N, CA, C and O atoms as a GROMACS GRO file, in nm:
protein
  424
    1MET      N    1  -1.969   4.436   1.445
    1MET     CA    2  -2.070   4.466   1.530
    1MET      C    3  -2.077   4.598   1.503
    1MET      O    4  -1.980   4.670   1.478
    2THR      N    5  -2.221   4.640   1.509
    2THR     CA    6  -2.204   4.810   1.484
    2THR      C    7  -2.177   4.885   1.661
    2THR      O    8  -2.217   4.878   1.777
    3LYS      N    9  -2.076   4.957   1.567
    3LYS     CA   10  -2.040   5.067   1.742
    3LYS      C   11  -2.119   5.144   1.784
    3LYS      O   12  -2.132   5.250   1.724
    4HIS      N   13  -2.186   5.119   1.883
    4HIS     CA   14  -2.290   5.183   1.978
    4HIS      C   15  -2.258   5.206   2.088
    4HIS      O   16  -2.214   5.108   2.147
    5VAL      N   17  -2.263   5.354   2.181
    5VAL     CA   18  -2.205   5.352   2.302
    5VAL      C   19  -2.328   5.353   2.407
    5VAL      O   20  -2.379   5.464   2.421
    6GLN      N   21  -2.372   5.270   2.467
    6GLN     CA   22  -2.478   5.206   2.550
    6GLN      C   23  -2.478   5.276   2.685
    6GLN      O   24  -2.379   5.263   2.756
    7LYS      N   25  -2.601   5.363   2.733
    7LYS     CA   26  -2.564   5.408   2.880
    7LYS      C   27  -2.666   5.344   2.954
    7LYS      O   28  -2.649   5.292   3.065
    8ASP      N   29  -2.747   5.347   2.906
    8ASP     CA   30  -2.889   5.233   3.000
    8ASP      C   31  -2.856   5.111   2.984
    8ASP      O   32  -2.760   5.070   2.920
    9THR      N   33  -2.946   5.041   3.050
    9THR     CA   34  -2.971   4.892   3.021
    9THR      C   35  -3.024   4.855   2.888
    9THR      O   36  -3.112   4.915   2.826
   10TYR      N   37  -2.949   4.734   2.847
   10TYR     CA   38  -3.026   4.702   2.709
   10TYR      C   39  -3.013   4.538   2.701
   10TYR      O   40  -2.957   4.477   2.792
   11TYR      N   41  -3.059   4.481   2.606
   11TYR     CA   42  -3.105   4.389   2.590
   11TYR      C   43  -3.002   4.261   2.500
   11TYR      O   44  -2.948   4.318   2.406
   12ALA      N   45  -2.972   4.146   2.503
   12ALA     CA   46  -2.887   4.055   2.438
   12ALA      C   47  -2.941   3.935   2.364
   12ALA      O   48  -2.908   3.828   2.416
   13VAL      N   49  -3.008   3.927   2.267
   13VAL     CA   50  -3.067   3.788   2.221
   13VAL      C   51  -2.951   3.700   2.191
   13VAL      O   52  -2.875   3.740   2.103
   14ILE      N   53  -2.920   3.574   2.256
   14ILE     CA   54  -2.797   3.497   2.219
   14ILE      C   55  -2.865   3.397   2.140
   14ILE      O   56  -2.950   3.325   2.194
   15PHE      N   57  -2.834   3.383   2.006
   15PHE     CA   58  -2.907   3.262   1.905
   15PHE      C   59  -2.768   3.132   1.916
   15PHE      O   60  -2.656   3.179   1.900
   16THR      N   61  -2.774   3.021   1.936
   16THR     CA   62  -2.675   2.942   1.888
   16THR      C   63  -2.724   2.805   1.830
   16THR      O   64  -2.813   2.734   1.876
   17SER      N   65  -2.673   2.790   1.757
   17SER     CA   66  -2.733   2.692   1.660
   17SER      C   67  -2.628   2.548   1.618
   17SER      O   68  -2.514   2.536   1.663
   18LYS      N   69  -2.688   2.454   1.532
   18LYS     CA   70  -2.594   2.364   1.506
   18LYS      C   71  -2.672   2.354   1.328
   18LYS      O   72  -2.794   2.345   1.311
   19GLN      N   73  -2.583   2.357   1.230
   19GLN     CA   74  -2.650   2.372   1.101
   19GLN      C   75  -2.630   2.237   1.057
   19GLN      O   76  -2.539   2.159   1.082
   20SER      N   77  -2.761   2.224   0.969
   20SER     CA   78  -2.767   2.084   0.899
   20SER      C   79  -2.684   2.061   0.765
   20SER      O   80  -2.612   2.154   0.730
   21GLU      N   81  -2.688   1.964   0.699
   21GLU     CA   82  -2.658   1.930   0.577
   21GLU      C   83  -2.685   2.047   0.447
   21GLU      O   84  -2.608   2.094   0.364
   22ASN      N   85  -2.830   2.069   0.474
   22ASN     CA   86  -2.896   2.149   0.436
   22ASN      C   87  -2.872   2.287   0.396
   22ASN      O   88  -2.956   2.367   0.437
   23THR      N   89  -2.777   2.332   0.326
   23THR     CA   90  -2.750   2.510   0.383
   23THR      C   91  -2.826   2.575   0.230
   23THR      O   92  -2.820   2.697   0.219
   24ASP      N   93  -2.889   2.505   0.128
   24ASP     CA   94  -2.954   2.541   0.003
   24ASP      C   95  -3.027   2.666   0.026
   24ASP      O   96  -3.130   2.659   0.093
   25GLY      N   97  -2.987   2.781  -0.020
   25GLY     CA   98  -3.047   2.933   0.015
   25GLY      C   99  -3.023   2.976   0.126
   25GLY      O  100  -3.078   3.083   0.151
   26TYR      N  101  -2.928   2.911   0.248
   26TYR     CA  102  -2.918   2.986   0.344
   26TYR      C  103  -2.834   3.118   0.372
   26TYR      O  104  -2.850   3.199   0.463
   27ALA      N  105  -2.756   3.118   0.286
   27ALA     CA  106  -2.645   3.208   0.280
   27ALA      C  107  -2.713   3.342   0.228
   27ALA      O  108  -2.688   3.452   0.278
   28GLU      N  109  -2.808   3.321   0.113
   28GLU     CA  110  -2.881   3.455   0.087
   28GLU      C  111  -2.986   3.499   0.169
   28GLU      O  112  -3.013   3.619   0.175
   29MET      N  113  -3.068   3.389   0.250
   29MET     CA  114  -3.152   3.485   0.364
   29MET      C  115  -3.082   3.530   0.472
   29MET      O  116  -3.116   3.632   0.533
   30ALA      N  117  -2.969   3.450   0.505
   30ALA     CA  118  -2.883   3.526   0.645
   30ALA      C  119  -2.865   3.673   0.600
   30ALA      O  120  -2.872   3.753   0.693
   31GLU      N  121  -2.844   3.724   0.483
   31GLU     CA  122  -2.777   3.840   0.420
   31GLU      C  123  -2.906   3.927   0.422
   31GLU      O  124  -2.917   4.041   0.468
   32GLN      N  125  -2.992   3.858   0.367
   32GLN     CA  126  -3.130   3.956   0.372
   32GLN      C  127  -3.177   3.963   0.490
   32GLN      O  128  -3.227   4.074   0.507
   33MET      N  129  -3.186   3.887   0.596
   33MET     CA  130  -3.167   3.937   0.747
   33MET      C  131  -3.084   4.027   0.808
   33MET      O  132  -3.119   4.107   0.895
   34ASN      N  133  -2.932   4.007   0.748
   34ASN     CA  134  -2.841   4.091   0.824
   34ASN      C  135  -2.902   4.233   0.766
   34ASN      O  136  -2.904   4.326   0.847
   35ASP      N  137  -2.944   4.253   0.654
   35ASP     CA  138  -2.989   4.405   0.606
   35ASP      C  139  -3.119   4.442   0.657
   35ASP      O  140  -3.134   4.556   0.700
   36PHE      N  141  -3.233   4.345   0.657
   36PHE     CA  142  -3.316   4.368   0.733
   36PHE      C  143  -3.310   4.444   0.887
   36PHE      O  144  -3.345   4.556   0.924
   37VAL      N  145  -3.251   4.334   0.954
   37VAL     CA  146  -3.291   4.370   1.100
   37VAL      C  147  -3.206   4.500   1.138
   37VAL      O  148  -3.213   4.562   1.244
   38LYS      N  149  -3.128   4.527   1.031
   38LYS     CA  150  -3.045   4.734   1.055
   38LYS      C  151  -3.125   4.792   1.076
   38LYS      O  152  -3.102   4.871   1.168
   39LYS      N  153  -3.254   4.801   1.019
   39LYS     CA  154  -3.344   4.886   1.005
   39LYS      C  155  -3.467   4.868   1.073
   39LYS      O  156  -3.575   4.910   1.030
   40GLN      N  157  -3.447   4.790   1.204
   40GLN     CA  158  -3.567   4.772   1.273
   40GLN      C  159  -3.593   4.863   1.379
   40GLN      O  160  -3.515   4.956   1.358
   41LYS      N  161  -3.671   4.894   1.500
   41LYS     CA  162  -3.652   5.002   1.589
   41LYS      C  163  -3.623   4.923   1.678
   41LYS      O  164  -3.690   4.824   1.707
   42GLY      N  165  -3.479   4.974   1.755
   42GLY     CA  166  -3.454   4.932   1.895
   42GLY      C  167  -3.302   4.850   1.839
   42GLY      O  168  -3.232   4.799   1.927
   43PHE      N  169  -3.266   4.841   1.728
   43PHE     CA  170  -3.177   4.741   1.739
   43PHE      C  171  -3.061   4.833   1.707
   43PHE      O  172  -3.051   4.933   1.636
   44ILE      N  173  -2.964   4.754   1.793
   44ILE     CA  174  -2.818   4.806   1.895
   44ILE      C  175  -2.706   4.780   1.739
   44ILE      O  176  -2.644   4.864   1.673
   45GLY      N  177  -2.714   4.658   1.724
   45GLY     CA  178  -2.630   4.588   1.671
   45GLY      C  179  -2.620   4.423   1.677
   45GLY      O  180  -2.720   4.358   1.709
   46PHE      N  181  -2.499   4.360   1.646
   46PHE     CA  182  -2.464   4.213   1.636
   46PHE      C  183  -2.326   4.214   1.632
   46PHE      O  184  -2.242   4.295   1.593
   47GLU      N  185  -2.321   4.043   1.710
   47GLU     CA  186  -2.180   3.979   1.659
   47GLU      C  187  -2.214   3.874   1.615
   47GLU      O  188  -2.331   3.840   1.596
   48SER      N  189  -2.096   3.794   1.590
   48SER     CA  190  -2.161   3.640   1.490
   48SER      C  191  -2.052   3.570   1.482
   48SER      O  192  -1.962   3.635   1.426
   49VAL      N  193  -2.014   3.443   1.520
   49VAL     CA  194  -1.930   3.377   1.461
   49VAL      C  195  -1.977   3.228   1.445
   49VAL      O  196  -2.068   3.171   1.504
   50ARG      N  197  -1.877   3.173   1.337
   50ARG     CA  198  -1.945   2.997   1.299
   50ARG      C  199  -1.809   2.922   1.278
   50ARG      O  200  -1.717   2.955   1.204
   51GLU      N  201  -1.817   2.820   1.354
   51GLU     CA  202  -1.688   2.726   1.321
   51GLU      C  203  -1.758   2.599   1.284
   51GLU      O  204  -1.827   2.529   1.357
   52GLY      N  205  -1.732   2.584   1.173
   52GLY     CA  206  -1.789   2.443   1.124
   52GLY      C  207  -1.932   2.456   1.130
   52GLY      O  208  -1.999   2.548   1.085
   53LYS      N  209  -1.974   2.342   1.197
   53LYS     CA  210  -2.129   2.360   1.138
   53LYS      C  211  -2.208   2.454   1.306
   53LYS      O  212  -2.327   2.486   1.311
   54ASN      N  213  -2.127   2.476   1.401
   54ASN     CA  214  -2.162   2.573   1.532
   54ASN      C  215  -2.148   2.718   1.487
   54ASN      O  216  -2.054   2.769   1.426
   55GLY      N  217  -2.255   2.771   1.527
   55GLY     CA  218  -2.303   2.919   1.529
   55GLY      C  219  -2.334   2.992   1.655
   55GLY      O  220  -2.391   2.935   1.748
   56ILE      N  221  -2.296   3.128   1.659
   56ILE     CA  222  -2.360   3.170   1.767
   56ILE      C  223  -2.337   3.335   1.710
   56ILE      O  224  -2.239   3.397   1.668
   57THR      N  225  -2.515   3.378   1.738
   57THR     CA  226  -2.484   3.518   1.705
   57THR      C  227  -2.566   3.580   1.834
   57THR      O  228  -2.668   3.528   1.878
   58VAL      N  229  -2.510   3.692   1.886
   58VAL     CA  230  -2.580   3.760   1.967
   58VAL      C  231  -2.578   3.936   1.926
   58VAL      O  232  -2.485   4.015   1.912
   59SER      N  233  -2.754   3.952   1.913
   59SER     CA  234  -2.820   4.085   1.875
   59SER      C  235  -2.817   4.187   1.988
   59SER      O  236  -2.829   4.138   2.101
   60TYR      N  237  -2.807   4.286   1.982
   60TYR     CA  238  -2.849   4.386   2.115
   60TYR      C  239  -2.948   4.481   2.059
   60TYR      O  240  -2.963   4.530   1.947
   61TRP      N  241  -3.016   4.492   2.182
   61TRP     CA  242  -3.198   4.558   2.167
   61TRP      C  243  -3.216   4.640   2.246
   61TRP      O  244  -3.182   4.609   2.360
   62GLU      N  245  -3.276   4.784   2.226
   62GLU     CA  246  -3.286   4.871   2.314
   62GLU      C  247  -3.403   4.841   2.459
   62GLU      O  248  -3.395   4.885   2.573
   63SER      N  249  -3.490   4.764   2.407
   63SER     CA  250  -3.584   4.727   2.468
   63SER      C  251  -3.666   4.579   2.453
   63SER      O  252  -3.664   4.525   2.342
   64MET      N  253  -3.734   4.516   2.560
   64MET     CA  254  -3.788   4.392   2.505
   64MET      C  255  -3.899   4.391   2.439
   64MET      O  256  -3.937   4.278   2.412
   65GLU      N  257  -3.979   4.493   2.395
   65GLU     CA  258  -4.069   4.526   2.281
   65GLU      C  259  -3.995   4.518   2.144
   65GLU      O  260  -4.038   4.466   2.041
   66ASP      N  261  -3.894   4.570   2.159
   66ASP     CA  262  -3.822   4.578   2.059
   66ASP      C  263  -3.789   4.426   1.965
   66ASP      O  264  -3.793   4.400   1.845
   67ILE      N  265  -3.754   4.346   2.088
   67ILE     CA  266  -3.714   4.213   2.073
   67ILE      C  267  -3.852   4.150   2.042
   67ILE      O  268  -3.857   4.080   1.941
   68ARG      N  269  -3.954   4.165   2.110
   68ARG     CA  270  -4.080   4.100   2.053
   68ARG      C  271  -4.136   4.156   1.911
   68ARG      O  272  -4.191   4.067   1.846
   69ALA      N  273  -4.136   4.264   1.859
   69ALA     CA  274  -4.191   4.321   1.764
   69ALA      C  275  -4.079   4.242   1.652
   69ALA      O  276  -4.123   4.205   1.543
   70TRP      N  277  -3.955   4.224   1.681
   70TRP     CA  278  -3.888   4.166   1.575
   70TRP      C  279  -3.895   4.016   1.574
   70TRP      O  280  -3.857   3.953   1.476
   71SER      N  281  -3.950   3.951   1.695
   71SER     CA  282  -3.975   3.803   1.674
   71SER      C  283  -4.088   3.763   1.627
   71SER      O  284  -4.106   3.647   1.592
   72ILE      N  285  -4.174   3.853   1.620
   72ILE     CA  286  -4.332   3.840   1.518
   72ILE      C  287  -4.294   3.870   1.361
   72ILE      O  288  -4.357   3.818   1.269
   73ASN      N  289  -4.195   3.950   1.344
   73ASN     CA  290  -4.183   4.032   1.222
   73ASN      C  291  -4.215   3.934   1.083
   73ASN      O  292  -4.133   3.848   1.048
   74GLU      N  293  -4.298   3.949   1.033
   74GLU     CA  294  -4.346   3.831   0.892
   74GLU      C  295  -4.216   3.808   0.821
   74GLU      O  296  -4.204   3.690   0.790
   75ARG      N  297  -4.130   3.871   0.789
   75ARG     CA  298  -3.990   3.816   0.720
   75ARG      C  299  -3.922   3.780   0.827
   75ARG      O  300  -3.864   3.682   0.780
   76HIS      N  301  -3.893   3.786   0.913
   76HIS     CA  302  -3.842   3.688   1.040
   76HIS      C  303  -3.894   3.626   1.025
   76HIS      O  304  -3.847   3.594   0.916
   77ALA      N  305  -3.979   3.553   1.043
   77ALA     CA  306  -4.118   3.463   1.063
   77ALA      C  307  -4.040   3.322   0.954
   77ALA      O  308  -4.008   3.207   0.981
   78GLU      N  309  -4.035   3.394   0.844
   78GLU     CA  310  -4.004   3.333   0.712
   78GLU      C  311  -3.886   3.284   0.741
   78GLU      O  312  -3.865   3.163   0.733
   79ALA      N  313  -3.805   3.360   0.774
   79ALA     CA  314  -3.662   3.282   0.840
   79ALA      C  315  -3.640   3.193   0.907
   79ALA      O  316  -3.584   3.090   0.870
   80LYS      N  317  -3.684   3.219   1.027
   80LYS     CA  318  -3.706   3.120   1.114
   80LYS      C  319  -3.806   2.980   1.076
   80LYS      O  320  -3.801   2.892   1.163
   81LYS      N  321  -3.886   2.954   0.971
   81LYS     CA  322  -3.935   2.897   0.954
   81LYS      C  323  -3.815   2.774   0.838
   81LYS      O  324  -3.812   2.651   0.846
   82GLY      N  325  -3.740   2.850   0.752
   82GLY     CA  326  -3.640   2.786   0.697
   82GLY      C  327  -3.588   2.732   0.778
   82GLY      O  328  -3.597   2.610   0.775
   83GLY      N  329  -3.515   2.793   0.881
   83GLY     CA  330  -3.433   2.763   0.959
   83GLY      C  331  -3.460   2.575   1.047
   83GLY      O  332  -3.393   2.474   1.065
   84LYS      N  333  -3.614   2.629   1.080
   84LYS     CA  334  -3.680   2.494   1.157
   84LYS      C  335  -3.678   2.360   1.062
   84LYS      O  336  -3.652   2.247   1.104
   85GLU      N  337  -3.704   2.386   0.956
   85GLU     CA  338  -3.751   2.300   0.834
   85GLU      C  339  -3.609   2.257   0.766
   85GLU      O  340  -3.592   2.136   0.746
   86LYS      N  341  -3.527   2.330   0.737
   86LYS     CA  342  -3.387   2.283   0.650
   86LYS      C  343  -3.251   2.305   0.702
   86LYS      O  344  -3.157   2.227   0.688
   87TRP      N  345  -3.248   2.458   0.787
   87TRP     CA  346  -3.102   2.467   0.812
   87TRP      C  347  -3.024   2.443   0.898
   87TRP      O  348  -2.901   2.458   0.897
   88TYR      N  349  -3.110   2.392   0.997
   88TYR     CA  350  -3.047   2.396   1.156
   88TYR      C  351  -3.088   2.250   1.168
   88TYR      O  352  -3.178   2.197   1.103
   89ASP      N  353  -3.023   2.201   1.246
   89ASP     CA  354  -3.066   2.068   1.330
   89ASP      C  355  -3.082   2.115   1.459
   89ASP      O  356  -3.142   2.030   1.525
   90SER      N  357  -3.058   2.197   1.514
   90SER     CA  358  -3.116   2.281   1.626
   90SER      C  359  -3.064   2.394   1.665
   90SER      O  360  -2.966   2.444   1.610
   91PHE      N  361  -3.110   2.436   1.743
   91PHE     CA  362  -3.117   2.602   1.798
   91PHE      C  363  -3.148   2.637   1.934
   91PHE      O  364  -3.230   2.566   1.992
   92SER      N  365  -3.087   2.753   2.008
   92SER     CA  366  -3.098   2.793   2.114
   92SER      C  367  -3.123   2.953   2.104
   92SER      O  368  -3.040   3.030   2.053
   93VAL      N  369  -3.237   2.991   2.154
   93VAL     CA  370  -3.245   3.166   2.192
   93VAL      C  371  -3.255   3.194   2.339
   93VAL      O  372  -3.347   3.155   2.411
   94LYS      N  373  -3.156   3.262   2.377
   94LYS     CA  374  -3.176   3.313   2.535
   94LYS      C  375  -3.169   3.506   2.515
   94LYS      O  376  -3.125   3.581   2.428
   95ILE      N  377  -3.233   3.523   2.640
   95ILE     CA  378  -3.305   3.693   2.601
   95ILE      C  379  -3.210   3.730   2.755
   95ILE      O  380  -3.239   3.684   2.865
   96CYS      N  381  -3.084   3.834   2.723
   96CYS     CA  382  -3.072   3.878   2.895
   96CYS      C  383  -3.041   4.017   2.894
   96CYS      O  384  -2.983   4.064   2.796
   97GLU      N  385  -3.073   4.085   2.988
   97GLU     CA  386  -3.064   4.175   3.024
   97GLU      C  387  -2.929   4.218   3.042
   97GLU      O  388  -2.874   4.160   3.135
   98VAL      N  389  -2.843   4.323   2.967
   98VAL     CA  390  -2.720   4.350   2.998
   98VAL      C  391  -2.734   4.496   3.120
   98VAL      O  392  -2.797   4.597   3.088
   99LYS      N  393  -2.678   4.486   3.232
   99LYS     CA  394  -2.646   4.626   3.329
   99LYS      C  395  -2.535   4.680   3.301
   99LYS      O  396  -2.539   4.803   3.301
  100ARG      N  397  -2.419   4.625   3.271
  100ARG     CA  398  -2.300   4.652   3.237
  100ARG      C  399  -2.226   4.628   3.180
  100ARG      O  400  -2.221   4.505   3.173
  101GLU      N  401  -2.103   4.702   3.089
  101GLU     CA  402  -2.058   4.666   2.979
  101GLU      C  403  -1.932   4.755   3.027
  101GLU      O  404  -1.921   4.867   3.076
  102TYR      N  405  -1.855   4.666   2.996
  102TYR     CA  406  -1.710   4.724   2.979
  102TYR      C  407  -1.620   4.655   2.843
  102TYR      O  408  -1.666   4.562   2.776
  103ALA      N  409  -1.493   4.712   2.817
  103ALA     CA  410  -1.421   4.663   2.725
  103ALA      C  411  -1.263   4.719   2.718
  103ALA      O  412  -1.238   4.837   2.746
  104PHE      N  413  -1.178   4.641   2.686
  104PHE     CA  414  -1.044   4.663   2.682
  104PHE      C  415  -0.988   4.645   2.520
  104PHE      O  416  -1.009   4.547   2.448
  105GLY      N  417  -0.934   4.735   2.494
  105GLY     CA  418  -0.869   4.705   2.329
  105GLY      C  419  -0.924   4.802   2.250
  105GLY      O  420  -0.995   4.890   2.298
  106LYS      N  421  -0.891   4.792   2.103
  106LYS     CA  422  -0.930   4.856   1.999
  106LYS      C  423  -1.072   4.785   1.922
  106LYS      O  424  -1.120   4.836   1.821
   0.00000   0.00000   0.00000
């Protein structure tokens, strides 16, 4: 995750997925989206983990408007289309408002 100290309320997009057997082109698209999202207005950072076919990625954003802009972005739409057509058997997206954050450790 990109290290960022956030003092105000911010937003989390939780993407959970079950990957299909067809992963042709997935790694390349994931890398492109990883690089591209970091340049988007309001993007704070993300955390991601995959175990077998199951994955979860949580991205953090400054505003709902920034999330909307990302959701309709043309390059992101291309990645979502590939996800629906071939890379995922299923996925879920949840958008949450983060009102408080604390952590322990390094």
